[in-house]
C-alpha positions in Angstrom: 31.4 -59.7 194.2 30.9 -59.9 190.5 31.2 -56.5 188.7 31.7 -55.4 185.2 34.1 -52.7 184.0 31.7 -49.9 184.9 31.4 -51.2 188.5 27.8 -52.5 188.1 27.1 -55.3 190.5 26.0 -58.1 188.1 24.5 -60.2 190.9 22.2 -57.2 191.8 21.3 -56.9 188.1 20.3 -60.6 187.9 18.3 -60.3 191.1 16.4 -57.3 189.7 15.8 -59.1 186.5 14.5 -62.2 188.3 12.3 -60.1 190.4 10.9 -58.2 187.4 10.2 -61.4 185.5 8.5 -63.1 188.5 6.3 -60.1 189.2 5.3 -59.9 185.5 4.4 -63.6 185.4 2.6 -63.3 188.7 0.5 -60.3 187.6 -0.3 -61.7 184.2 -1.1 -65.2 185.3 0.2 -66.5 181.9 2.7 -64.8 179.6 5.1 -65.7 176.8 8.9 -65.1 176.7 8.2 -62.7 173.8 5.8 -60.6 175.9 8.3 -60.5 178.8 11.1 -59.3 176.4 8.8 -56.6 175.0 7.7 -55.4 178.4 11.1 -55.5 180.3 13.5 -54.8 177.4 15.6 -57.9 178.2 17.3 -59.9 175.5 16.0 -63.4 174.7 19.3 -64.9 176.0 18.9 -63.1 179.4 15.3 -64.3 179.7 16.2 -67.9 178.8 19.0 -67.9 181.3 16.9 -66.6 184.2 13.8 -68.6 183.2 15.8 -71.9 183.2 16.8 -71.2 186.8 13.2 -70.3 187.8 11.8 -73.5 186.2 14.5 -75.7 187.8 13.7 -74.1 191.2 10.0 -74.9 190.8 8.9 -71.3 190.7 7.7 -71.2 187.1 6.1 -73.9 184.9 5.5 -74.0 181.2 2.3 -74.8 179.4 1.4 -74.9 175.7 -1.4 -73.1 173.9 -2.6 -73.1 170.3 -1.4 -69.9 168.6 -3.5 -68.0 166.1 -1.5 -68.6 163.0 -1.8 -70.0 159.5 0.8 -72.6 160.5 -1.2 -75.6 161.4 -0.6 -77.1 164.9 1.8 -74.3 165.9 1.9 -73.9 169.7 3.2 -71.2 171.9 5.0 -71.8 175.2 3.4 -69.9 178.1 4.9 -69.3 181.5 3.0 -69.5 184.8 3.8 -69.1 188.5 3.4 -72.3 190.5 1.0 -70.4 192.8 -0.5 -73.4 194.5 2.9 -74.6 195.8 3.5 -71.5 198.0 1.7 -70.1 201.0 1.9 -66.9 203.1 0.5 -66.1 206.6 -0.9 -62.7 207.4 -1.7 -61.4 210.9 -3.4 -58.3 212.2 -3.0 -57.6 215.9 -5.4 -55.2 217.6 -6.0 -54.3 221.3 -8.3 -57.2 222.0 -7.6 -59.9 219.4 -5.5 -61.0 216.5 -6.7 -62.2 213.1 -4.7 -64.9 211.2 -5.1 -65.9 207.5 -3.0 -68.3 205.4 -3.3 -68.0 201.6 -1.6 -69.5 198.5 -0.4 -67.2 195.7 -3.8 -67.5 194.1 -5.2 -65.8 197.2 -7.0 -69.1 198.1 -7.6 -69.2 201.8 -6.0 -72.3 203.4 -7.1 -71.4 206.9 -8.1 -68.4 209.0 -8.7 -67.8 212.7 -9.6 -65.0 215.2 -8.2 -65.2 218.7 -8.9 -62.9 221.6 -6.0 -61.8 223.8 -7.6 -60.5 227.1 -5.7 -63.1 229.0 -2.3 -61.8 227.7 -2.6 -58.5 229.6 -1.1 -56.3 226.8 2.2 -58.1 227.1 4.0 -58.6 223.7 5.6 -61.9 224.8 2.3 -63.5 225.9 0.5 -62.2 222.8 3.2 -63.4 220.4 3.5 -66.8 222.2 -0.2 -67.3 221.7 0.0 -66.2 218.1 2.9 -68.7 217.4 0.9 -71.5 219.0 -2.2 -70.8 216.9 -0.2 -70.6 213.7 1.6 -73.8 214.4 -1.6 -75.6 215.2 -3.3 -74.4 212.0 -0.3 -75.2 209.8 -0.5 -78.8 211.3 -4.3 -79.2 211.2 -4.6 -78.0 207.6 -1.4 -79.9 206.5 -0.1 -76.7 204.9 3.7 -77.5 205.2 3.3 -80.8 203.4 1.7 -79.3 200.3 3.1 -75.8 200.3 6.4 -73.9 200.9 5.7 -71.3 203.5 7.2 -68.0 202.4 6.9 -66.3 205.7 4.6 -64.4 208.1 3.5 -60.8 207.6 2.4 -59.1 210.8 0.6 -55.7 211.0 -0.1 -53.7 214.1 -1.4 -50.2 214.9 0.9 -47.3 215.5 4.6 -46.5 214.8 6.6 -49.4 213.4 10.2 -49.8 212.2 9.7 -52.3 209.4 13.4 -52.6 208.6 14.2 -53.6 212.2 10.9 -55.4 212.9 10.1 -53.3 216.0 6.7 -52.0 217.2 7.8 -48.7 218.6 4.5 -47.5 219.9 1.3 -49.6 219.4 -0.9 -47.2 221.4 -1.8 -49.7 224.0 -1.6 -53.1 222.3 1.6 -53.9 224.2 4.7 -52.2 225.6 6.8 -49.8 223.5 9.7 -51.1 221.4 8.5 -54.7 221.2 10.9 -56.7 219.0 8.1 -58.5 217.1 9.9 -59.9 214.0 12.9 -61.4 215.8 10.7 -62.9 218.5 8.3 -64.7 216.1 11.0 -65.7 213.7 13.0 -67.4 216.6 9.8 -69.3 217.6 8.7 -70.4 214.2 11.9 -70.4 212.2 10.4 -68.6 209.2 10.8 -65.0 207.8 8.7 -62.4 209.5 7.8 -58.9 208.2 6.3 -56.3 210.6 4.4 -53.3 209.1 2.0 -50.6 210.3 -1.6 -51.9 209.8 -2.7 -49.1 207.4 0.5 -49.5 205.3 -0.3 -53.3 205.1 -3.8 -52.6 204.0 -2.7 -50.1 201.4 -0.2 -52.6 200.1 -2.8 -55.3 199.9 -5.1 -53.0 197.9 -2.5 -52.1 195.3 -0.9 -55.6 195.2 -4.0 -57.7 195.0 -5.9 -55.6 192.6 -3.0 -55.0 190.2 -3.9 -51.3 190.0 -3.0 -49.6 186.7 -1.5 -46.7 188.6 -0.3 -47.9 192.0 2.9 -45.9 191.9 1.3 -42.9 193.6 -1.5 -44.2 195.8 -3.2 -42.6 198.8 -5.1 -45.1 200.9 -7.5 -43.8 203.6 -9.0 -46.1 206.3 -11.9 -44.8 208.2 -13.1 -46.5 211.4 -12.9 -46.2 214.3 -10.5 -43.3 213.6 -9.0 -41.9 210.5 -5.7 -43.3 209.2 -3.9 -43.1 205.9 -0.9 -44.4 204.0 0.9 -43.3 200.9 2.8 -45.2 198.3 5.2 -43.5 196.0 7.9 -45.4 194.0 9.8 -44.8 190.9 10.7 -48.2 189.6 9.2 -51.2 191.3 6.8 -51.4 194.2 8.4 -52.3 197.6 6.7 -52.9 200.9 9.2 -50.3 202.3 7.7 -47.6 200.0 4.5 -47.3 202.1 4.5 -44.4 204.6 1.7 -43.8 207.2 0.1 -40.4 207.3 -1.6 -38.8 210.3 -4.6 -37.6 208.2 -6.9 -37.9 211.3 -4.8 -35.3 213.1 -4.9 -32.6 210.4 -6.8 -29.5 211.6 -10.4 -29.5 210.4 -11.9 -26.8 212.7 -9.4 -24.5 214.5 -12.2 -23.6 217.0 -13.2 -27.3 217.6 -12.7 -29.6 220.5 -9.3 -30.6 222.0 -7.8 -33.7 220.6 -5.9 -36.5 222.4 -2.8 -35.6 220.3 -2.7 -32.2 222.0 -4.0 -30.1 219.1 -7.5 -28.6 218.8 -10.1 -29.3 216.2 -8.4 -32.3 214.5 -10.5 -34.4 212.1 -10.6 -37.1 214.7 -12.6 -34.8 217.0 -15.3 -34.7 214.4 -15.2 -38.0 212.5 -13.9 -40.7 214.9 -16.5 -43.2 216.1 -16.0 -42.1 219.6 -16.6 -38.4 218.8 -19.7 -39.2 216.8 -21.2 -41.4 219.5 -20.5 -38.7 222.2 -22.3 -36.1 220.1 -25.2 -38.4 219.6 -25.6 -39.0 223.3 -26.2 -35.3 223.9 -29.0 -35.4 221.3 -30.5 -38.7 222.3 -34.3 -38.5 223.1 -37.5 -40.0 222.0 -38.5 -36.6 220.5 -35.3 -35.7 218.7 -34.0 -39.1 217.7 -37.1 -41.4 217.5 -35.6 -44.1 215.2 -32.5 -44.4 217.3 -34.5 -44.3 220.6 -36.7 -47.1 219.4 -33.7 -49.2 218.2 -32.1 -49.0 221.6 -35.2 -49.2 223.7 -34.5 -45.8 225.1 -31.1 -46.8 226.6 -28.4 -44.3 225.6 -25.7 -46.6 227.0 -26.2 -48.9 224.0 -25.4 -46.3 221.4 -23.0 -47.8 218.8 -22.0 -46.9 215.2 -24.1 -49.7 213.8 -27.2 -48.3 215.5 -26.3 -44.7 214.5 -25.9 -45.7 210.9 -29.3 -47.5 210.9 -30.9 -44.4 212.4 -29.1 -42.3 209.8 -30.7 -44.4 207.0 -34.1 -43.9 208.7 -33.6 -40.1 208.5 -33.3 -39.2 212.2 -32.8 -35.5 211.7 -30.1 -34.8 214.4 -28.1 -37.9 213.3 -28.4 -36.8 209.6 -27.0 -33.4 210.5 -24.2 -34.9 212.5 -23.1 -37.3 209.8 -23.4 -34.7 207.1 -21.0 -32.6 209.1 -18.7 -35.5 209.3 -18.8 -36.0 205.5 -18.3 -32.2 205.0 -15.0 -32.1 207.0 -13.9 -35.5 205.8 -14.3 -34.3 202.2 -12.2 -31.2 203.0 -9.5 -33.4 204.5 -9.4 -35.6 201.4 -9.3 -32.5 199.1 -6.4 -31.0 201.1 -4.5 -34.3 201.0 -5.0 -34.4 197.2 -3.6 -30.9 196.8 -0.6 -31.6 199.0 0.3 -35.1 197.9 -1.0 -35.1 194.3 -1.8 -38.9 194.3 -2.9 -40.6 191.0 -5.7 -42.4 193.0 -7.3 -42.2 196.4 -8.8 -45.4 197.9 -11.3 -45.2 200.7 -11.6 -48.2 203.0 -13.9 -48.8 206.0 -17.2 -50.2 207.3 -19.2 -47.0 207.0 -18.6 -47.1 203.2 -20.8 -50.2 203.1 -23.7 -47.9 204.0 -25.1 -46.5 200.7 -26.5 -43.4 202.3 -23.2 -42.5 203.9 -21.3 -43.2 200.6 -23.8 -40.9 198.8 -23.4 -38.2 201.4 -19.6 -38.3 201.2 -19.7 -38.3 197.4 -22.0 -35.3 197.3 -19.5 -33.4 199.5 -16.6 -34.4 197.4 -18.3 -33.1 194.2 -17.8 -29.6 195.5 -14.1 -29.8 194.8 -12.0 -30.4 191.7 -9.7 -33.5 191.3 -11.9 -35.6 193.6 -12.7 -37.9 190.7 -9.5 -39.6 191.7 -11.4 -41.0 194.8 -12.6 -44.6 194.6 -13.8 -47.1 197.2 -11.7 -50.2 198.0 -11.9 -53.3 195.8 -11.3 -55.3 199.0 -13.3 -53.4 201.6 -13.3 -55.0 205.0 -11.1 -57.9 203.7 -7.5 -56.5 204.2 -6.8 -56.7 207.9 -5.0 -60.0 207.5 -4.8 -60.2 203.7 -2.8 -57.0 203.6 0.1 -58.3 205.7 0.0 -61.7 203.9 0.4 -59.8 200.6 3.5 -58.0 202.0 5.2 -61.4 202.4 4.3 -62.5 198.8 5.6 -59.2 197.4 8.8 -59.4 199.5 9.3 -62.9 198.1 8.9 -61.6 194.5 10.9 -58.5 195.2 13.8 -60.6 196.2 13.7 -62.7 193.1 12.0 -65.7 194.7 14.7 -66.1 197.4 
């Protein structure tokens, strides 16, 4: 192992510098050596040495642009990632189906697919075998491997995940506990596999794909059908291992509220989850009290769904309006408490209910009661991150490792 007199591992230094340069070029689309030196504080000699390797390896290419100068014909060399030469696969696995997407480094979709898994009977081997078959078929049908280098497969799943070991510890019903997901898929497809919690993958996708100005302290909240959250906090360079899931849905909202499946009482989930909302609406459902919803469902309470509830909310059914205003009230309190405890630089809200302008307005009104809630924004990629999120973890892992 190459070390200098102070014991610094020079290979690690080179890897960090490669990674920093690759990330900078990737984020800026096009950048000069001079700009890289100014941003990273590296010497021109160090940049030239690393850049020569990156160009020879096909990761970076050079282009020339006219420079604003009095010197006629002077051109500046710009550096760009060869984004179209690389591809990543992202997978989100839920209880009933999995969603697959393949993108290049420009986020261009090469293929995507949705496959139902009822025939797999909640067995990890059967679900992952089906997943591997679908990925192989799509890679062949869309000729991806001839035109791109596949960086790997990012897989996200609900529940408790050990990302370092690639194990789904508890997926809450998707499959058995302690499923060895990464090693299983990697052995089948002979490509790197990275397993993450689904909320962490979405949070990563939000910060990575949008190149946030302050992603170093991000709180990402996903709403629907339950409430989940993930936090990013890093000091030097963002890593997929820096995202931690947070049980925001199981913080106490009303101590005198209903019992929760987690064993506590009055959790936010007992108020804001889709299941809780639908159950409360069933008790109110009638032609007299909820006329808009009653008409939408032809009087059949068994057909109550969140889509119908939101439509009736927009039509001002009074009991539904009161129910969802209560949801927004307690949701806003939970967000405010999370801001106080975690002090994030930004809070991102993600979920299908935020597509409804009346619900967004209701939540925003409740948030305005509190200070610091100006940090709260809605996702730049709302409803797009289920598979894009885990695909982005593979791309970032590739850059984080210096393109190796």
